[in-house]
KEMAR-704585 format. One record per residue (C-alpha): residue in three letters; residue number from 1; x, y, z. Coordinates in Angstrom, 1 decimal, decimal comma. Each point is the difference from the previous one (the first is absolute). Example, Ala and Ser with C-alpha at 12.3 -4.5 7.8 and 13.67 -1.06 7.14 Angstrom:
["ALA"; 1; [12,3; -4,5; 7,8]],
["SER"; 2; [1,4; 3,4; -0,7]],
//
This chain:
["MET"; 1; [89,5; 75,2; 83,1]],
["THR"; 2; [3,7; 0,6; 1,3]],
["MET"; 3; [1,1; -0,7; -3,6]],
["TYR"; 4; [-2,3; 2,7; -1,5]],
["ILE"; 5; [0,9; 2,4; 2,5]],
["LYS"; 6; [3,8; -0,5; -0,6]],
["ARG"; 7; [-0,6; 0,1; -3,9]],
["LYS"; 8; [-1,8; 3,3; 0,4]],
["PHE"; 9; [2,7; 1,3; 2,2]],
["TYR"; 10; [2,6; -0,7; -2,4]],
["ARG"; 11; [-1,9; 1,4; -2,9]],
["VAL"; 12; [-0,7; 3,3; 2,1]],
["VAL"; 13; [3,9; 0,2; 0,9]],
["LEU"; 14; [0,9; -0,5; -3,7]],
["VAL"; 15; [-2,5; 2,8; -1,1]],
["LEU"; 16; [1,5; 2,3; 2,6]],
["LEU"; 17; [3,6; -0,5; -0,9]],
["LEU"; 18; [-0,6; 0,4; -3,9]],
["THR"; 19; [-1,8; 3,1; 0,7]],
["ALA"; 20; [2,5; 1,5; 2,0]],
["ILE"; 21; [2,7; -0,9; -2,5]],
["SER"; 22; [-1,8; 1,5; -2,7]],
["CYS"; 23; [-0,8; 3,0; 1,9]],
["PHE"; 24; [3,8; 0,8; 0,8]],
["VAL"; 25; [1,1; -0,8; -3,6]],
["ILE"; 26; [-2,5; 2,2; -1,6]],
["ASN"; 27; [-0,2; 2,9; 2,3]],
["PRO"; 28; [2,0; -0,5; 3,4]],
["ALA"; 29; [-0,8; 3,6; 1,2]],
["ALA"; 30; [-3,9; -0,5; -0,3]],
["CYS"; 31; [0,5; -3,2; 2,1]],
["THR"; 32; [1,7; 1,8; 2,6]],
["LEU"; 33; [-2,7; 2,9; 0,2]],
["GLN"; 34; [-2,7; -2,5; 0,2]],
["ALA"; 35; [1,6; -1,9; 2,8]],
["GLN"; 36; [0,5; 3,1; 2,1]],
["ALA"; 37; [-3,3; 1,6; -0,8]],
["THR"; 38; [-2,4; 0,1; 3,1]],
["VAL"; 39; [-3,2; 1,7; 0,7]],
["GLN"; 40; [-0,1; 1,8; 3,5]],
["LEU"; 41; [-3,6; 0,5; 1,3]],
["SER"; 42; [-0,7; 2,7; 2,6]],
["PRO"; 43; [-1,6; -1,2; 3,3]],
["GLU"; 44; [-3,3; 1,7; -1,2]],
["GLU"; 45; [0,2; -1,9; -3,2]],
["TRP"; 46; [0,5; -3,4; 1,8]],
["LYS"; 47; [-2,9; 0,8; 2,3]],
["ALA"; 48; [-2,3; 0,9; -2,7]],
["VAL"; 49; [0,2; -3,5; -1,8]],
["GLU"; 50; [-0,7; -2,0; 3,5]],
["GLY"; 51; [-3,3; -1,4; 0,7]],
["TYR"; 52; [-2,4; -2,8; -0,9]],
["TYR"; 53; [-1,4; -0,6; -3,4]],
["GLN"; 54; [-2,8; -2,3; -1,4]],
["ASN"; 55; [-0,2; -1,9; -3,2]],
["SER"; 56; [-2,8; 1,2; -2,1]],
["ARG"; 57; [-0,6; -3,3; -1,6]],
["ASN"; 58; [0,1; -1,9; 3,3]],
["LYS"; 59; [-1,3; 1,7; 3,1]],
["GLU"; 60; [1,5; -2,3; 2,5]],
["MET"; 61; [3,7; 0,7; -1,4]],
["TYR"; 62; [1,9; 2,9; 1,9]],
["VAL"; 63; [3,4; 1,0; -0,2]],
["GLN"; 64; [1,9; 1,9; 2,7]],
["PHE"; 65; [2,8; 2,4; -0,9]],
["THR"; 66; [2,7; 1,2; 2,5]],
["ALA"; 67; [3,2; 2,0; -0,6]],
["LYS"; 68; [3,1; -2,1; 1,0]],
["GLY"; 69; [3,4; 1,8; -0,7]],
["ASP"; 70; [0,4; 0,0; -3,6]],
["HIS"; 71; [-2,9; -1,8; -0,9]],
["LEU"; 72; [-3,8; -0,4; 0,1]],
["ARG"; 73; [-1,0; -3,3; 2,0]],
["ALA"; 74; [-3,3; -1,4; -1,7]],
["ARG"; 75; [-1,7; -2,5; 2,5]],
["LEU"; 76; [-2,6; -2,0; -1,9]],
["LEU"; 77; [-2,6; -0,4; 2,6]],
["TRP"; 78; [-1,6; -3,0; -1,4]],
["ASN"; 79; [2,8; -2,3; 0,4]],
["ASN"; 80; [2,6; 2,0; 2,0]],
["ASN"; 81; [2,6; 0,1; -2,7]],
["GLU"; 82; [2,2; 2,9; -0,3]],
["LEU"; 83; [1,7; 1,9; -3,0]],
["LYS"; 84; [2,5; 2,7; -0,2]],
["LEU"; 85; [-0,8; 2,9; -2,4]],
["PHE"; 86; [2,6; 2,5; -0,9]],
["PRO"; 87; [-0,6; 3,6; -1,2]],
["ALA"; 88; [0,5; 1,0; -3,7]],
["THR"; 89; [-1,8; 3,4; 0,8]],
["ALA"; 90; [-1,9; 1,2; 3,1]],
["LEU"; 91; [-3,2; -1,8; -1,5]],
["ASP"; 92; [1,6; -2,9; -1,9]],
["PHE"; 93; [1,3; -3,2; 1,6]],
["ALA"; 94; [1,2; -3,2; -1,3]],
["THR"; 95; [1,3; -3,4; 1,3]],
["LYS"; 96; [3,7; -0,9; -0,5]],
["GLU"; 97; [-1,0; -3,7; -0,4]],
["ASP"; 98; [-2,2; -1,7; -2,4]],
["VAL"; 99; [-3,4; -0,7; 1,1]],
["ASP"; 100; [-2,2; -2,4; -2,3]],
["GLY"; 101; [2,4; 0,8; -2,9]],
["GLY"; 102; [1,1; 3,5; 0,4]],
["PRO"; 103; [0,5; 2,8; 2,4]],
["LEU"; 104; [-3,1; 1,2; 1,8]],
["GLN"; 105; [-0,7; 3,7; -0,7]],
["ILE"; 106; [-2,3; 2,3; 1,8]],
["SER"; 107; [-0,9; 3,8; -0,7]],
["PHE"; 108; [-1,9; 2,0; 2,6]],
["LYS"; 109; [-2,7; 2,5; -1,1]],
["LYS"; 110; [-1,2; 3,3; 1,5]],
["ASP"; 111; [-3,5; 1,5; 0,3]],
["ALA"; 112; [-0,9; 3,6; -0,9]],
["GLU"; 113; [1,2; 1,0; 3,6]],
["GLY"; 114; [3,5; -1,7; -0,6]],
["LYS"; 115; [-0,7; -2,8; 2,6]],
["LEU"; 116; [1,1; -3,4; -1,0]],
["THR"; 117; [-3,3; -2,2; -0,4]],
["GLN"; 118; [1,0; -2,8; -2,4]],
["PHE"; 119; [2,8; -2,1; -1,6]],
["LEU"; 120; [0,2; -1,8; -3,3]],
["LEU"; 121; [1,5; -3,5; 0,0]],
["ASN"; 122; [2,1; -0,7; -3,1]],
["LYS"; 123; [-2,1; 2,5; -1,7]],
["ASP"; 124; [-3,1; -2,0; 0,2]],
["VAL"; 125; [-1,7; -0,7; 3,4]],
["VAL"; 126; [-1,0; 2,9; 2,0]],
["TRP"; 127; [0,3; 0,0; 3,9]],
["THR"; 128; [-1,7; 2,5; 2,0]],
["LYS"; 129; [1,1; 1,5; 3,4]],
["ALA"; 130; [-2,0; -1,2; 2,9]],
["ASN"; 131; [0,2; 2,5; 2,8]],
["ASP"; 132; [-2,8; -1,9; 2,0]],
["TYR"; 133; [1,8; -3,3; -0,2]],
["LYS"; 134; [-0,4; -2,4; 3,1]],
["PRO"; 135; [1,9; -3,3; 0,5]],
["VAL"; 136; [-2,0; -3,1; -0,6]],
["GLU"; 137; [-0,8; -1,8; 3,3]],
["LYS"; 138; [-1,2; -3,5; 0,2]],
["ASN"; 139; [-1,0; -2,0; 3,0]],
["GLU"; 140; [0,1; -4,0; 0,2]],
["MET"; 141; [-3,0; -1,7; 1,2]],
["ASN"; 142; [0,0; -2,8; 2,5]],
["HIS"; 143; [0,2; -3,3; -1,8]],
["THR"; 144; [1,1; -3,5; 0,3]],
["PRO"; 145; [2,2; -2,3; -2,6]],
["ALA"; 146; [-3,3; -2,0; -0,5]],
["GLN"; 147; [-1,8; 3,1; -1,3]],
["LEU"; 148; [2,6; 0,6; -2,7]],
["LYS"; 149; [-0,2; -3,5; -1,3]],
["PRO"; 150; [-2,9; 0,7; -2,5]],
["TYR"; 151; [1,9; 2,7; -2,0]],
["GLU"; 152; [2,6; -2,4; -0,8]],
["GLY"; 153; [0,5; -1,2; -3,5]],
["LEU"; 154; [1,5; 0,5; -3,4]],
["TYR"; 155; [-1,1; 3,3; -1,7]],
["GLN"; 156; [0,3; 0,9; -3,9]],
["LEU"; 157; [0,2; 3,5; -1,1]],
["GLU"; 158; [-3,0; 1,0; -2,1]],
["ASN"; 159; [0,7; -0,4; -3,8]],
["ASN"; 160; [3,3; -1,1; 0,6]],
["ASN"; 161; [0,7; -3,9; -0,2]],
["ASP"; 162; [3,7; 0,4; 1,2]],
["ARG"; 163; [-0,3; 1,8; 3,3]],
["PHE"; 164; [-0,8; -1,7; 3,3]],
["ILE"; 165; [0,1; 0,8; 3,6]],
["GLN"; 166; [0,0; -2,4; 2,9]],
["LEU"; 167; [-1,8; 0,9; 3,3]],
["THR"; 168; [0,8; -1,9; 3,1]],
["GLU"; 169; [-0,5; 0,4; 3,7]],
["LYS"; 170; [3,3; 0,1; 1,9]],
["ASP"; 171; [0,5; 1,1; 3,6]],
["ASN"; 172; [-3,5; 1,6; 0,1]],
["LYS"; 173; [0,8; 2,1; -3,2]],
["LEU"; 174; [-1,3; -0,4; -3,5]],
["VAL"; 175; [3,3; -0,4; -2,3]],
["LEU"; 176; [-0,5; 1,0; -3,4]],
["LYS"; 177; [2,7; -1,7; -2,3]],
["GLN"; 178; [0,6; 0,9; -3,7]],
["HIS"; 179; [0,7; -3,0; -2,1]],
["TRP"; 180; [2,1; 1,9; -2,5]],
["ASP"; 181; [2,9; 1,2; 2,3]],
["GLY"; 182; [-0,6; -1,7; 3,4]],
["SER"; 183; [-0,6; 3,3; 1,9]],
["GLU"; 184; [-2,3; 0,2; 3,0]],
["VAL"; 185; [-2,1; 2,4; 1,6]],
["ASN"; 186; [-1,6; -0,4; 3,5]],
["LEU"; 187; [-3,6; 1,0; 0,4]],
["LEU"; 188; [-2,1; 0,8; 3,1]],
["PRO"; 189; [-3,8; 0,3; 0,1]],
["GLU"; 190; [-1,5; 3,4; 0,4]],
["THR"; 191; [-3,5; -1,4; -0,2]],
["SER"; 192; [-1,3; -3,4; -1,2]],
["THR"; 193; [0,7; 0,9; -3,6]],
["ASP"; 194; [2,5; 2,7; 0,1]],
["PHE"; 195; [3,8; -0,5; 0,6]],
["PHE"; 196; [3,1; 2,1; 0,0]],
["CYS"; 197; [3,8; -0,3; 0,3]],
["ARG"; 198; [1,3; 1,5; 3,1]],
["GLU"; 199; [3,2; 1,1; -1,3]],
["VAL"; 200; [-1,7; 1,5; -3,1]],
["PRO"; 201; [-3,5; 1,1; 1,0]],
["LEU"; 202; [-1,1; 0,9; -3,5]],
["PHE"; 203; [0,6; -3,6; -1,2]],
["THR"; 204; [-3,6; -1,2; 0,4]],
["LEU"; 205; [-1,9; -3,2; -0,6]],
["ALA"; 206; [-3,8; -0,1; -0,2]],
["PHE"; 207; [-2,0; -3,4; -0,4]],
["VAL"; 208; [-3,1; -0,3; -1,8]],
["LYS"; 209; [-2,6; -3,2; 0,9]],
["ASP"; 210; [-2,3; -1,7; -2,3]],
["SER"; 211; [-3,7; -0,6; 1,0]],
["ALA"; 212; [0,8; -3,0; 1,9]],
["GLY"; 213; [2,5; 2,1; 2,3]],
["ASN"; 214; [3,2; -1,5; -1,4]],
["PHE"; 215; [3,0; 2,4; -0,8]],
["THR"; 216; [0,3; -0,2; -3,9]],
["GLN"; 217; [2,1; 3,1; -0,6]],
["ALA"; 218; [2,7; 2,3; 1,3]],
["ILE"; 219; [0,3; 3,4; -1,1]],
["VAL"; 220; [3,7; 1,5; 0,6]],
["ARG"; 221; [0,4; 3,8; 0,7]],
["LYS"; 222; [-3,7; 0,5; -1,3]],
["ARG"; 223; [1,2; -0,7; -3,6]],
["ASP"; 224; [1,3; -3,3; -0,7]],
["LYS"; 225; [-2,6; -2,9; 0,0]],
["TRP"; 226; [1,2; -3,6; 0,8]],
["ASN"; 227; [-2,6; -2,7; -0,4]],
["LYS"; 228; [0,3; -3,2; 2,2]],
["VAL"; 229; [0,9; -3,2; -1,8]],
["LYS"; 230; [-1,9; -3,0; 0,6]],
["THR"; 231; [2,7; -2,8; 0,4]],
["THR"; 232; [-0,6; -3,7; 0,4]],
["LEU"; 233; [2,7; -2,2; 1,5]],
["PRO"; 234; [2,3; -1,9; -2,4]],
["THR"; 235; [0,7; -3,5; 0,6]],
["THR"; 236; [3,5; -1,4; 0,9]],
["ALA"; 237; [0,3; -1,4; -3,5]],
["GLN"; 238; [-0,8; 3,3; -1,6]],
["LEU"; 239; [2,6; 1,8; 2,2]],
["LYS"; 240; [2,5; -2,5; -0,9]],
["ALA"; 241; [-0,6; 0,4; -3,6]],
["ILE"; 242; [1,2; 3,6; 0,0]],
["GLU"; 243; [3,3; -0,7; 1,9]],
["GLY"; 244; [3,2; 0,7; -1,7]],
["LYS"; 245; [2,4; 2,7; -1,1]],
["TYR"; 246; [-1,3; 3,0; -2,1]],
["GLN"; 247; [2,1; 2,6; -2,1]],
["PHE"; 248; [-1,0; 3,5; -0,3]],
["LYS"; 249; [-0,9; 1,0; -3,5]],
["ASP"; 250; [1,4; 3,4; -0,1]],
["ASP"; 251; [3,1; -0,8; 2,2]],
["PRO"; 252; [1,3; -3,5; -1,0]],
["ASP"; 253; [2,5; 0,2; 2,7]],
["ASN"; 254; [-2,3; -0,3; 2,8]],
["TYR"; 255; [-1,9; -3,0; 1,2]],
["ILE"; 256; [-2,6; -0,9; 2,7]],
["GLN"; 257; [-0,7; -3,6; 1,3]],
["LEU"; 258; [-3,6; -0,8; 1,2]],
["THR"; 259; [-0,5; -2,8; 2,5]],
["ALA"; 260; [-3,1; -1,4; 1,4]],
["LYS"; 261; [-0,3; -0,1; 3,9]],
["GLY"; 262; [-3,3; -1,0; 1,7]],
["SER"; 263; [-2,6; 2,3; -1,8]],
["ASN"; 264; [2,7; 2,7; -0,8]],
["ILE"; 265; [2,4; 0,7; -2,9]],
["ILE"; 266; [3,5; 1,1; 1,2]],
["VAL"; 267; [1,5; 2,3; -2,5]],
["LYS"; 268; [3,9; 0,3; 0,3]],
["GLN"; 269; [1,8; 2,6; -2,0]],
["LEU"; 270; [3,2; -1,7; -1,1]],
["TRP"; 271; [2,0; 3,0; -0,5]],
["ASP"; 272; [-0,2; 1,0; 3,7]],
["LYS"; 273; [-1,5; -3,2; 1,6]],
["LYS"; 274; [-2,8; 2,2; 1,5]],
["GLU"; 275; [-3,3; -1,9; 0,4]],
["MET"; 276; [-3,7; 1,1; 0,0]],
["ILE"; 277; [-2,9; -2,3; 1,0]],
["LEU"; 278; [-3,3; 0,2; -2,0]],
["GLY"; 279; [-2,7; -1,5; 2,0]],
["HIS"; 280; [-3,8; -0,2; -0,1]],
//
């Protein structure tokens, strides 16, 4: 992962240097003007763009805009991430950094009375001003570690054979671990079937039972369906058979080492010596 970041960083620096050099060679005066150009908004213009906005495609997604000095702070309420948006005009803003392949751009729209009621994200997604927004409040129900055990297991994303999450009880919490990047989310029960993340209340997980009362599916954020995988414990011989060193197809410089230990497999990243335990 560090290798990918470094390569990307070097490419970005090279592109910026080449752009700067070509700019000054071709038209140095234009470069100077562009570097010095700034957009100054009045206090009233900054105030007008502040507020809460709701995604028209996903009603659970809200963003909060707050004026901070020379930029507009966008706080993404579904994951608490923040972005800095800088004004091109009183209604048009953009990030200086790339977000998913390019600068993120928003354009605010006025109604017939001249009030800002919407903004357009990257000329595509409509977000509507939510004047009645209320913060999401979640309360943890009383529970014991033993009550969380039935939710444990491996879950596969519906219609996707490559995406898995592991749910495990730890310290009286249900830990969701993403197999593709190792990141984890701590979940707490609000009801016997509904869980939430205290740090990001809009991150929710709801369980579905079958006719026998067994949990068979988990729905993340009321959208992504994950089906519980029925697993059988492999034998010691089967685990030993998969031991060895494996090379990444897309990055032949990187290897992992698989080692059987009890009923688990230890995955060791040979480029940074980090280890991950895959259990049953």
